[in-house]
Backbone as CSV, one residue per row, in Angstrom:
resi,resn,N_x,N_y,N_z,CA_x,CA_y,CA_z,C_x,C_y,C_z
1,MET,-11.792,79.574,-15.416,-11.738,78.292,-15.220,-12.654,77.396,-14.913
2,THR,-14.110,77.827,-14.861,-16.245,77.468,-15.097,-16.285,77.111,-16.673
3,ARG,-15.181,77.461,-17.645,-15.597,77.833,-18.931,-15.124,76.277,-19.181
4,ALA,-13.440,76.003,-18.419,-13.391,74.621,-18.591,-14.280,73.602,-18.554
5,GLN,-14.559,73.811,-17.657,-15.272,72.731,-17.363,-16.808,71.639,-18.210
6,PRO,-16.961,72.150,-19.678,-17.873,71.495,-20.006,-17.104,70.448,-20.722
7,LEU,-15.716,70.753,-21.127,-15.402,70.035,-21.431,-14.180,68.470,-21.478
8,LEU,-14.804,68.536,-20.119,-14.122,66.928,-19.362,-15.064,66.070,-20.154
9,LEU,-16.948,65.636,-20.254,-17.516,64.443,-20.358,-16.612,64.309,-22.212
10,PRO,-16.308,65.259,-23.281,-16.037,65.056,-24.250,-14.693,64.131,-24.621
11,MET,-13.675,64.898,-23.326,-12.671,63.783,-23.145,-12.685,62.909,-22.116
12,LEU,-13.686,62.569,-21.095,-13.744,61.138,-20.928,-14.106,59.790,-21.860
13,LEU,-15.157,60.671,-23.472,-16.167,59.641,-24.113,-14.991,59.494,-25.062
14,LEU,-14.162,60.723,-25.401,-12.943,59.876,-26.300,-12.018,59.417,-26.161
15,SER,-11.541,58.882,-24.405,-10.491,58.032,-24.061,-11.214,56.284,-23.871
16,THR,-12.322,56.645,-23.496,-13.480,55.010,-23.498,-13.608,54.534,-25.166
17,LEU,-13.405,55.300,-26.193,-13.571,55.096,-27.243,-11.996,54.817,-27.598
18,LEU,-10.997,55.135,-27.244,-9.865,54.603,-27.882,-9.003,53.577,-26.911
19,LEU,-9.862,52.555,-25.858,-9.202,51.906,-25.256,-8.825,50.421,-26.328
20,PRO,-7.866,50.046,-25.741,-7.344,48.927,-26.796,-8.597,47.913,-26.733
21,ALA,-8.293,47.054,-28.284,-9.261,46.062,-28.054,-9.383,44.775,-27.588
22,SER,-7.709,44.521,-27.102,-7.430,43.106,-26.282,-9.127,43.339,-25.012
23,PHE,-9.640,44.492,-24.758,-10.197,44.194,-23.470,-11.257,43.767,-23.976
24,ALA,-11.745,43.902,-24.763,-13.472,43.192,-25.052,-12.660,40.981,-25.796
25,ALA,-12.474,40.392,-24.876,-12.034,39.430,-25.205,-13.454,38.305,-25.680
26,PRO,-13.031,37.932,-26.769,-14.136,37.119,-27.137,-14.865,36.167,-26.041
27,ALA,-16.032,35.181,-26.974,-17.071,34.351,-25.354,-16.132,33.994,-25.138
28,ASN,-15.695,33.076,-26.339,-14.678,31.770,-25.952,-13.383,31.915,-25.041
29,ALA,-12.798,32.191,-24.989,-12.068,32.733,-24.585,-11.713,33.041,-22.982
30,GLN,-13.540,33.938,-22.716,-13.979,33.682,-21.246,-14.470,32.750,-20.692
31,ASP,-14.958,31.737,-21.844,-15.663,30.688,-20.978,-14.426,29.552,-20.594
32,GLY,-13.418,29.690,-21.293,-12.492,28.641,-20.536,-12.078,27.871,-21.804
33,LEU,-12.905,27.480,-23.250,-12.778,26.503,-23.765,-11.607,26.847,-25.035
34,ALA,-10.949,25.427,-25.156,-10.158,25.671,-26.204,-10.572,24.579,-27.026
35,LEU,-10.802,25.066,-28.329,-12.070,23.890,-29.326,-10.974,23.872,-30.220
36,PRO,-11.363,22.680,-30.450,-9.699,21.784,-32.099,-10.052,22.103,-32.770
37,PRO,-9.532,21.995,-33.307,-9.310,22.335,-35.234,-10.628,21.597,-35.601
38,GLU,-11.576,22.579,-36.926,-11.913,21.863,-37.300,-12.727,20.695,-37.917
39,GLY,-12.752,19.924,-37.760,-13.489,18.354,-37.975,-12.884,18.086,-37.375
40,THR,-12.165,18.518,-35.509,-11.361,17.060,-35.020,-12.322,17.148,-34.032
41,THR,-12.636,15.858,-33.447,-13.480,15.392,-32.593,-12.869,14.857,-31.291
42,ILE,-13.236,15.409,-29.674,-12.187,15.263,-28.907,-13.283,13.617,-27.930
43,ILE,-12.770,12.675,-27.954,-13.264,12.343,-27.084,-12.259,11.323,-25.630
44,ASN,-13.065,11.861,-24.364,-12.431,10.443,-23.385,-12.906,9.386,-23.252
45,LEU,-11.665,8.379,-22.725,-11.437,7.064,-23.168,-10.684,6.506,-22.128
46,SER,-11.044,5.360,-21.510,-10.270,4.363,-20.027,-10.346,3.078,-20.795
47,ALA,-9.710,1.756,-20.340,-9.145,0.537,-20.591,-8.519,0.414,-19.450
48,THR,-9.284,-1.258,-18.655,-8.221,-1.529,-17.369,-8.182,-2.638,-17.663
49,GLU,-7.136,-3.397,-17.644,-6.493,-4.401,-17.382,-6.246,-5.588,-16.277
50,LYS,-6.316,-6.819,-15.813,-6.685,-7.037,-14.899,-6.159,-8.787,-15.114
51,ARG,-5.035,-8.964,-13.321,-4.095,-10.312,-13.561,-4.276,-11.080,-12.822
52,THR,-4.361,-11.682,-12.300,-4.295,-13.014,-11.352,-3.261,-13.719,-10.881
53,MET,-2.785,-13.021,-10.236,-1.137,-14.181,-10.140,-1.197,-14.495,-8.666
54,PRO,-0.396,-16.059,-8.787,-0.397,-16.281,-7.513,1.273,-16.032,-6.700
55,GLN,0.469,-16.210,-5.710,1.539,-15.353,-4.539,2.946,-16.403,-3.946
56,ASP,4.002,-15.703,-4.149,5.516,-16.348,-4.367,6.286,-15.880,-2.745
57,LEU,5.712,-14.753,-2.578,6.371,-14.589,-0.804,6.152,-14.569,0.351
58,LEU,6.867,-15.205,1.353,5.653,-16.096,2.843,6.830,-14.987,3.643
59,ILE,5.718,-14.494,4.374,6.042,-13.410,5.440,5.083,-13.821,6.538
60,ALA,6.333,-14.256,7.687,6.505,-14.349,9.059,6.893,-13.510,10.485
61,SER,5.891,-13.074,11.121,5.637,-12.227,11.943,5.470,-12.750,13.469
62,LEU,6.692,-12.801,14.233,7.017,-13.586,15.967,7.464,-12.845,16.447
63,ARG,7.141,-12.824,17.944,7.602,-11.742,18.883,7.841,-13.100,20.208
64,ILE,8.628,-11.972,21.034,8.781,-13.161,22.164,8.246,-11.790,23.672
65,GLU,7.780,-12.635,24.312,7.176,-11.975,25.398,7.187,-12.181,26.830
66,VAL,7.867,-11.528,28.013,8.343,-11.921,28.903,8.427,-10.769,30.382
67,GLU,8.037,-11.123,31.427,7.448,-10.302,32.339,7.877,-11.333,33.457
68,ASP,8.186,-10.323,34.130,8.697,-10.304,35.806,8.814,-9.613,36.788
69,LYS,8.602,-9.693,37.958,8.632,-9.584,39.139,9.593,-8.128,39.379
70,ALA,10.457,-8.899,39.435,11.920,-8.502,39.728,12.262,-7.188,39.135
71,ASP,12.553,-6.727,38.028,12.903,-5.512,37.351,12.905,-5.361,36.218
72,ALA,13.458,-4.348,35.144,13.080,-4.040,33.782,14.350,-4.837,33.123
73,ALA,15.740,-4.851,34.054,16.828,-5.435,33.536,16.470,-7.551,33.023
74,VAL,16.140,-8.074,34.406,15.619,-8.753,34.346,15.200,-9.587,33.016
75,VAL,13.541,-8.805,33.051,12.430,-9.069,31.414,14.105,-8.463,30.316
76,GLN,14.849,-7.302,30.252,15.332,-7.128,29.165,15.839,-8.215,28.812
77,ASP,17.456,-8.429,30.000,17.918,-9.773,29.709,17.526,-11.118,28.794
78,LYS,16.467,-10.800,29.038,15.395,-12.936,28.244,15.272,-12.309,26.779
79,ILE,14.778,-10.672,26.908,14.190,-11.014,25.693,15.890,-10.648,24.359
80,ASN,16.780,-10.356,24.994,17.679,-9.619,24.400,18.160,-11.342,23.937
81,LYS,18.119,-12.754,24.976,19.304,-13.379,24.401,18.068,-14.469,24.174
82,ALA,17.222,-14.600,23.444,15.745,-14.831,22.686,16.133,-14.148,21.623
83,MET,16.242,-13.132,21.029,16.056,-12.484,19.963,17.589,-13.027,19.289
84,LYS,19.017,-12.891,20.024,19.686,-12.468,19.442,20.239,-14.191,18.720
85,SER,19.011,-15.472,19.460,18.984,-17.107,19.420,18.032,-17.250,17.687
86,ALA,17.071,-16.365,17.924,16.010,-16.384,16.964,17.314,-15.811,15.728
87,LEU,17.844,-14.533,15.718,18.608,-14.004,14.501,19.297,-14.830,14.111
88,ASP,20.079,-15.308,15.025,21.228,-16.019,14.475,20.580,-17.284,13.820
89,LEU,19.506,-18.235,13.937,19.243,-19.205,13.508,18.505,-18.712,11.767
90,ALA,18.001,-17.325,11.865,17.841,-17.038,10.900,18.399,-16.861,9.834
91,LYS,19.919,-16.083,9.981,20.484,-15.274,9.400,21.410,-16.330,8.858
92,LYS,21.237,-17.594,9.192,22.274,-18.865,8.532,21.005,-18.935,6.998
93,GLU,19.979,-18.608,7.194,19.647,-18.953,5.150,19.660,-17.786,4.663
94,SER,20.624,-17.531,3.422,20.745,-16.559,2.336,19.534,-16.791,2.121
95,ALA,18.488,-17.283,1.954,17.040,-17.435,1.435,16.252,-15.747,1.914
96,PHE,16.694,-15.727,3.420,15.579,-15.082,4.283,15.932,-13.548,3.878
97,LYS,14.805,-12.875,4.057,15.507,-11.519,4.709,14.727,-11.010,5.939
98,VAL,15.620,-10.876,7.091,15.265,-11.039,8.256,15.677,-9.417,8.844
99,SER,14.163,-9.041,9.495,14.080,-7.657,10.426,13.678,-7.537,11.104
100,THR,14.007,-6.894,12.454,13.470,-6.858,13.220,12.123,-5.444,13.810
101,GLY,11.119,-5.875,14.906,10.591,-4.959,15.306,9.861,-4.121,16.249
102,ALA,9.672,-3.699,16.730,9.121,-2.780,17.712,10.204,-3.307,18.920
103,TYR,11.270,-2.954,19.924,10.712,-3.465,21.127,10.878,-2.394,22.058
104,SER,9.808,-3.464,22.967,9.609,-2.350,24.348,8.965,-3.091,25.260
105,VAL,9.710,-2.234,27.052,9.338,-2.316,28.241,8.840,-1.764,29.568
106,TYR,8.005,-2.247,29.608,7.232,-1.089,30.325,6.610,-1.877,31.740
107,LYS,6.464,-0.659,32.774,5.830,-1.308,34.143,4.636,-1.120,34.224
108,TYR,3.480,-2.704,34.562,1.908,-2.945,34.543,1.747,-2.588,36.204
109,ASP,1.088,-2.205,36.746,0.283,-2.113,37.679,-0.899,-3.088,37.453
110,GLN,-0.195,-4.274,38.980,-1.767,-5.414,38.681,-2.907,-4.448,39.590
111,PRO,-3.854,-5.153,39.636,-4.839,-4.340,40.541,-4.377,-4.947,41.426
112,ILE,-5.479,-4.084,42.526,-5.147,-3.778,43.858,-5.952,-5.370,44.570
113,ILE,-5.007,-6.296,45.481,-5.756,-7.414,45.797,-6.391,-6.894,47.373
114,VAL,-7.001,-6.792,48.148,-7.432,-6.917,49.467,-7.845,-8.240,50.648
115,ASN,-6.962,-8.414,50.973,-6.681,-8.990,52.493,-8.072,-8.689,53.208
116,GLN,-8.919,-9.946,52.887,-10.166,-9.927,53.759,-10.098,-9.955,55.024
117,LYS,-9.205,-10.287,55.681,-8.858,-10.558,56.851,-8.329,-9.229,57.990
118,THR,-7.029,-8.826,57.272,-6.422,-7.743,57.934,-6.823,-6.914,56.963
119,GLY,-7.676,-6.573,56.211,-6.995,-5.192,55.001,-6.636,-4.299,54.706
120,GLU,-5.189,-5.662,54.428,-4.221,-4.981,53.605,-4.200,-4.859,52.810
121,GLN,-3.741,-3.926,51.917,-4.178,-3.713,50.170,-2.709,-4.267,49.592
122,LYS,-2.889,-4.824,48.318,-0.895,-5.519,48.200,-1.427,-4.721,46.226
123,ASN,-0.816,-4.543,45.773,-0.519,-4.432,44.743,1.389,-4.767,44.062
124,ASP,1.314,-5.841,43.250,2.453,-5.957,42.985,2.750,-5.885,41.686
125,PRO,3.284,-4.424,41.277,3.584,-4.379,39.674,4.708,-5.638,38.961
126,VAL,4.698,-5.408,37.806,5.114,-5.994,36.639,5.673,-5.750,35.834
127,TRP,7.247,-6.364,35.361,7.568,-5.678,34.429,7.373,-6.598,33.277
128,LYS,6.301,-6.459,32.108,6.384,-7.209,30.922,7.349,-6.376,29.691
129,GLY,7.715,-6.554,28.534,8.338,-6.588,28.048,8.179,-7.554,26.241
130,SER,8.095,-6.796,24.759,7.831,-7.989,23.748,8.683,-7.148,22.619
131,GLN,8.985,-7.855,21.755,10.111,-8.209,20.811,9.512,-8.323,19.050
132,THR,9.256,-8.247,18.222,9.349,-9.213,16.913,10.210,-9.317,16.481
133,ILE,10.198,-10.340,15.135,11.562,-10.828,14.584,10.922,-10.928,12.609
134,ASP,11.035,-10.923,12.024,10.109,-10.864,11.074,10.829,-11.228,9.676
135,ILE,10.242,-12.355,9.077,11.218,-13.116,8.448,10.177,-13.023,6.830
136,GLU,10.671,-12.966,5.693,10.653,-13.598,4.397,11.180,-13.818,3.394
137,SER,10.147,-14.901,2.729,11.593,-15.013,1.366,10.601,-15.876,0.288
138,LYS,11.055,-16.212,-0.641,10.591,-17.595,-1.688,10.659,-19.191,-1.671
139,ASP,11.455,-18.675,-0.563,11.676,-20.599,0.100,10.179,-21.101,0.928
140,ALA,9.171,-21.044,0.819,8.434,-21.530,1.153,8.882,-22.587,2.697
141,THR,9.450,-23.355,2.180,9.897,-24.733,2.902,11.131,-24.650,4.140
142,LYS,11.486,-23.394,3.553,13.236,-23.557,4.570,12.332,-22.544,5.527
143,LEU,11.490,-21.504,5.489,11.162,-20.276,6.374,10.293,-21.109,7.191
144,LEU,9.725,-22.276,7.140,8.180,-22.898,7.780,9.053,-23.275,8.764
145,ALA,10.188,-24.014,8.312,11.300,-25.262,9.159,11.470,-23.917,10.237
146,ALA,11.753,-22.737,9.684,13.130,-22.191,10.841,11.660,-21.515,11.439
147,VAL,10.712,-21.248,11.024,9.742,-20.279,11.961,9.200,-21.436,13.276
148,GLY,9.324,-22.601,12.910,8.644,-23.405,13.890,10.086,-23.615,14.738
149,LYS,11.119,-23.898,14.230,12.517,-24.163,15.545,12.284,-22.349,16.762
150,ILE,11.912,-21.468,15.561,12.384,-19.631,16.867,10.559,-20.214,17.684
151,GLN,9.167,-20.493,16.914,8.317,-20.909,18.188,8.444,-21.715,18.964
152,GLY,9.460,-23.010,18.783,10.203,-23.494,19.639,10.975,-22.812,21.084
153,MET,11.640,-21.888,20.495,12.326,-20.871,21.813,11.492,-19.741,22.816
154,GLY,10.105,-20.212,22.478,8.614,-19.482,23.070,8.843,-18.392,22.526
155,PHE,8.872,-18.040,21.360,7.856,-17.172,19.960,6.791,-17.475,19.857
156,ALA,5.835,-16.933,19.948,4.514,-16.967,19.634,4.227,-16.129,17.708
157,MET,3.407,-16.603,17.594,3.246,-16.173,16.195,2.471,-14.872,15.965
158,ASN,2.549,-13.623,15.539,2.149,-12.493,14.899,1.133,-12.729,14.052
159,ASN,2.637,-13.404,12.630,1.354,-13.208,11.584,1.569,-14.346,10.243
160,LEU,1.572,-15.185,9.669,2.414,-15.592,8.951,1.065,-15.408,7.478
161,ALA,1.865,-15.688,6.419,1.099,-14.956,5.362,1.721,-15.013,3.979
162,TYR,0.605,-15.114,2.655,1.665,-14.930,1.078,1.028,-13.299,0.680
163,THR,2.098,-13.383,0.713,1.655,-12.488,-0.176,2.305,-12.620,-2.419
164,LEU,2.686,-10.888,-2.801,2.958,-11.424,-3.986,4.245,-10.068,-4.081
165,SER,5.210,-10.535,-4.163,6.650,-9.918,-4.102,6.602,-8.609,-5.171
166,PRO,6.925,-7.350,-4.800,6.817,-6.576,-4.879,7.222,-6.627,-6.481
167,GLU,8.765,-6.916,-7.119,9.473,-6.907,-8.592,8.048,-8.178,-8.916
168,VAL,7.660,-8.773,-9.138,6.605,-9.311,-9.665,5.734,-8.159,-9.621
169,VAL,5.250,-7.542,-8.855,4.268,-6.614,-9.376,4.233,-5.872,-10.148
170,GLU,5.569,-5.266,-9.763,6.517,-4.572,-10.799,6.124,-4.658,-12.494
171,LYS,6.742,-5.645,-12.389,6.810,-6.972,-14.214,5.260,-6.719,-14.386
172,VAL,4.220,-7.443,-13.743,2.685,-7.462,-14.087,1.710,-5.824,-14.855
173,ARG,2.542,-4.982,-13.730,2.239,-4.100,-13.564,2.328,-2.882,-15.495
174,ASP,3.539,-3.705,-15.535,4.045,-2.719,-16.892,3.685,-3.742,-18.344
175,GLU,2.972,-5.043,-18.269,2.561,-5.985,-18.580,1.516,-5.291,-19.279
176,LEU,0.636,-5.395,-17.951,-0.534,-4.768,-17.942,-1.000,-3.031,-18.739
177,MET,0.338,-2.594,-18.656,0.096,-1.193,-19.050,-0.222,-1.173,-20.616
178,VAL,0.900,-1.918,-21.096,0.831,-1.977,-22.273,-0.377,-2.324,-23.542
179,ALA,-0.768,-3.629,-22.002,-1.875,-4.640,-22.778,-3.268,-3.077,-22.611
180,ALA,-3.120,-2.403,-21.922,-4.473,-1.223,-21.749,-4.159,0.076,-22.542
181,LEU,-3.009,0.471,-22.794,-2.600,1.558,-23.744,-3.107,0.488,-25.278
182,LYS,-3.119,-0.194,-25.420,-3.345,-1.141,-26.621,-4.735,-1.040,-26.894
183,LYS,-5.608,-1.379,-26.092,-6.352,-1.449,-25.887,-7.411,-0.075,-26.318
184,LEU,-6.906,0.753,-25.360,-7.093,2.666,-25.012,-7.454,2.974,-26.853
185,ALA,-6.379,2.345,-27.590,-5.918,2.785,-29.431,-6.944,2.009,-29.822
186,ALA,-7.673,0.791,-29.938,-8.737,0.287,-30.295,-9.233,0.660,-30.401
187,LYS,-10.082,0.975,-28.754,-11.131,1.673,-28.742,-10.760,3.116,-29.472
188,ALA,-10.196,3.756,-29.381,-10.008,5.406,-30.618,-10.022,5.049,-31.926
189,ASP,-9.614,4.091,-32.413,-10.132,3.394,-33.870,-11.292,2.888,-34.122
190,ILE,-11.779,2.466,-33.500,-13.773,2.531,-33.611,-14.284,3.273,-33.789
191,VAL,-14.083,4.567,-32.491,-14.530,5.853,-32.705,-14.164,6.349,-33.846
192,ALA,-12.914,6.590,-33.868,-12.809,7.311,-35.477,-13.755,6.765,-37.235
193,LYS,-13.750,5.163,-37.004,-14.182,4.355,-38.066,-15.560,4.970,-38.233
194,THR,-16.420,5.002,-36.944,-17.523,4.931,-36.822,-17.798,6.188,-37.307
195,LEU,-17.146,7.670,-36.920,-17.709,9.005,-37.271,-16.794,9.010,-38.692
196,GLY,-15.969,8.289,-39.326,-15.858,7.938,-40.892,-14.712,9.252,-41.123
197,LYS,-13.962,9.321,-39.928,-12.591,9.728,-40.207,-11.157,8.455,-39.444
198,SER,-10.437,8.937,-40.327,-9.076,8.557,-40.042,-7.980,8.286,-39.266
199,LYS,-7.634,9.385,-38.757,-6.843,9.665,-37.407,-7.102,9.920,-36.406
200,THR,-6.026,9.212,-35.519,-6.108,8.894,-33.867,-4.477,9.354,-33.142
201,ASP,-5.058,10.430,-32.266,-3.525,10.575,-31.423,-4.358,10.556,-29.806
202,LEU,-4.076,10.037,-29.257,-3.972,10.204,-27.535,-2.511,11.273,-26.798
203,VAL,-4.096,12.148,-26.188,-3.459,13.003,-24.957,-3.069,12.514,-24.073
204,ASP,-3.257,12.759,-23.106,-3.119,13.610,-21.677,-3.044,12.310,-21.171
205,VAL,-2.793,11.403,-21.407,-2.812,10.163,-20.856,-2.122,10.249,-19.812
206,ASN,-2.857,8.832,-18.521,-2.236,8.809,-17.049,-3.000,7.324,-17.052
207,VAL,-2.048,6.934,-15.996,-1.922,5.523,-15.614,-2.531,5.074,-14.294
208,ASP,-3.551,4.901,-13.770,-3.498,4.097,-12.047,-3.450,3.268,-11.899
209,THR,-2.635,2.858,-11.150,-1.847,1.517,-10.725,-3.145,1.204,-9.904
210,GLY,-4.179,1.620,-9.346,-5.493,0.768,-8.543,-5.045,0.734,-6.961
211,GLY,-4.063,1.487,-6.602,-3.353,0.899,-5.030,-2.439,-0.174,-4.931
212,PRO,-2.776,-0.226,-4.024,-2.439,-2.138,-3.389,-2.775,-2.934,-4.071
213,VAL,-1.730,-3.830,-4.218,-2.811,-5.378,-4.505,-3.223,-5.880,-3.803
214,VAL,-4.119,-6.456,-4.192,-5.825,-7.253,-3.305,-5.440,-8.896,-3.022
215,PRO,-4.539,-8.966,-1.749,-4.664,-10.616,-2.155,-5.512,-11.362,-1.420
216,MET,-5.637,-12.787,-2.523,-6.942,-13.602,-1.239,-6.327,-14.750,-0.803
217,TYR,-6.565,-14.508,0.310,-5.857,-15.512,1.111,-6.525,-17.627,1.160
218,LYS,-5.737,-18.003,0.810,-6.404,-19.305,1.394,-5.891,-20.215,2.822
219,THR,-6.221,-21.211,3.614,-6.574,-21.719,4.540,-5.098,-21.578,5.235
220,MET,-4.835,-21.356,6.244,-3.610,-21.816,6.674,-3.161,-21.950,8.631
221,MET,-2.269,-22.747,9.027,-2.620,-23.454,10.125,-0.798,-22.615,10.601
222,ALA,-1.277,-22.586,11.536,0.264,-21.517,11.922,0.799,-22.900,13.632
223,ARG,-0.265,-23.812,13.906,0.734,-24.461,15.055,0.049,-26.018,14.904
224,GLY,1.290,-27.422,15.050,0.102,-27.896,15.073,-0.197,-29.478,15.648
225,GLU,0.221,-29.887,15.716,-1.153,-31.272,17.118,-0.476,-30.299,18.346
226,MET,-0.715,-29.322,19.034,-0.173,-28.871,20.071,-1.080,-29.453,21.023
227,ALA,-2.895,-29.493,20.628,-3.873,-29.925,21.975,-3.788,-31.181,21.865
228,MET,-3.097,-32.155,21.350,-2.954,-33.482,21.579,-1.957,-33.763,22.384
229,ASP,-0.853,-33.387,22.455,0.048,-33.295,23.939,0.717,-32.100,23.907
230,ALA,0.792,-31.390,25.027,1.594,-30.143,25.087,2.764,-30.013,25.340
231,ALA,3.460,-31.743,25.973,4.370,-31.985,26.402,5.124,-32.524,24.650
232,ALA,4.769,-32.491,23.485,5.562,-32.779,22.470,6.263,-32.202,21.871
233,PRO,7.477,-31.915,21.173,7.807,-30.908,20.258,6.509,-29.914,19.722
234,MET,6.728,-28.965,19.554,5.903,-28.491,18.394,5.922,-28.628,17.199
235,ALA,5.256,-28.773,16.558,5.427,-28.979,14.344,5.464,-27.721,14.364
236,ALA,6.374,-27.806,13.357,6.311,-26.551,12.304,5.176,-26.024,11.569
237,PRO,4.946,-25.008,11.654,3.027,-23.973,11.030,3.232,-24.630,9.411
238,VAL,2.225,-24.293,8.681,2.156,-24.805,7.782,1.443,-24.042,7.286
239,ALA,1.857,-23.877,5.969,0.864,-22.540,5.021,0.854,-22.999,3.640
240,GLU,-0.222,-21.836,3.045,-0.338,-22.292,1.262,-0.760,-20.556,0.638
241,ALA,-0.262,-21.139,-0.407,0.473,-20.180,-1.037,-1.341,-19.091,-1.763
242,GLY,-1.661,-18.036,-1.810,-3.352,-17.639,-2.659,-2.912,-17.201,-3.639
243,GLU,-3.844,-16.358,-3.896,-3.546,-15.142,-5.645,-3.440,-14.462,-5.117
244,THR,-2.891,-13.466,-5.609,-3.438,-12.066,-5.672,-3.833,-11.408,-6.796
245,ASP,-4.998,-10.166,-6.738,-5.467,-9.481,-8.203,-4.536,-8.197,-8.281
246,VAL,-4.140,-8.240,-9.635,-3.070,-6.878,-9.955,-3.789,-6.169,-10.890
247,SER,-4.282,-4.967,-11.004,-5.169,-4.525,-12.248,-4.539,-3.003,-12.500
248,LEU,-4.479,-2.665,-13.452,-3.990,-1.001,-13.596,-4.682,-0.583,-15.266
249,THR,-5.888,0.762,-14.757,-6.310,1.704,-15.919,-5.309,2.923,-15.994
250,VAL,-5.702,2.882,-17.631,-4.729,4.219,-18.428,-6.746,4.071,-19.365
251,SER,-6.007,5.732,-18.967,-7.327,6.594,-19.551,-6.355,7.573,-20.784
252,ALA,-7.460,8.276,-21.643,-6.319,9.738,-22.106,-8.060,10.319,-23.244
253,ARG,-7.584,11.430,-23.600,-8.333,11.917,-24.387,-7.693,11.542,-26.116
254,ALA,-8.476,11.410,-26.663,-8.402,10.927,-28.012,-8.895,11.663,-29.154
255,LEU,-8.000,12.522,-29.935,-8.166,13.265,-31.172,-8.406,12.329,-32.470
256,ILE,-9.956,12.854,-33.141,-9.978,12.277,-34.479,-10.171,12.782,-35.091
257,LYS,-9.585,12.567,-36.251,-9.276,13.387,-37.060,-9.544,12.869,-38.296
258,PRO,-9.866,14.014,-39.398,-10.154,13.711,-40.818,-9.377,12.301,-41.354
């Protein structure tokens, strides 16, 4: 057995020499580099298109708020009746998209009042509740008239603002994408011409819509001449449409070929 030991070293050396050639990867593969064909140039390009659009959709949000010292049922009954009246009015117009928001009723503990003479402490809880109604339409004249009537029912204005309708945003973004792709292709052609090459291919094209559209608001008045005469009928609110910026960026890798 002691004579067989000297053979181990030559056997190990022979096994090492017979390892497959695939274990010796080329430097480029180890670095993760995928080199283009000879004579081809790769360049990263991007193009952005932007358009300012007039806002076409008016959205109003109003809330009814009720409080009562009796109990929650009284508060809820008043809210329910007010909401029904507002919904009935708004749903008469087919041009309106109507929805309701959060409905909440809660008990509010007022600060403790101490009678200075008797030392008696008094804390009368109050039940409070509220609910919202949201209306949107492209017919601003009808919407503003309806909102004025709903305000007259005791509703307060949460928000009144113009925006750009989703269908217009989608249409504009499609048009911007076409324009940006054409601009990207033109940039690739300029690079090819400058480098003395004749063919271009765009690969790995990415479209970035730039997130939500950015509205630019104009002045808006939610109430009319109420300060002049509190007993006078409430004037209808007024609103003027602003503009919204829609942008889109396209990026790609351009292959510039001979």
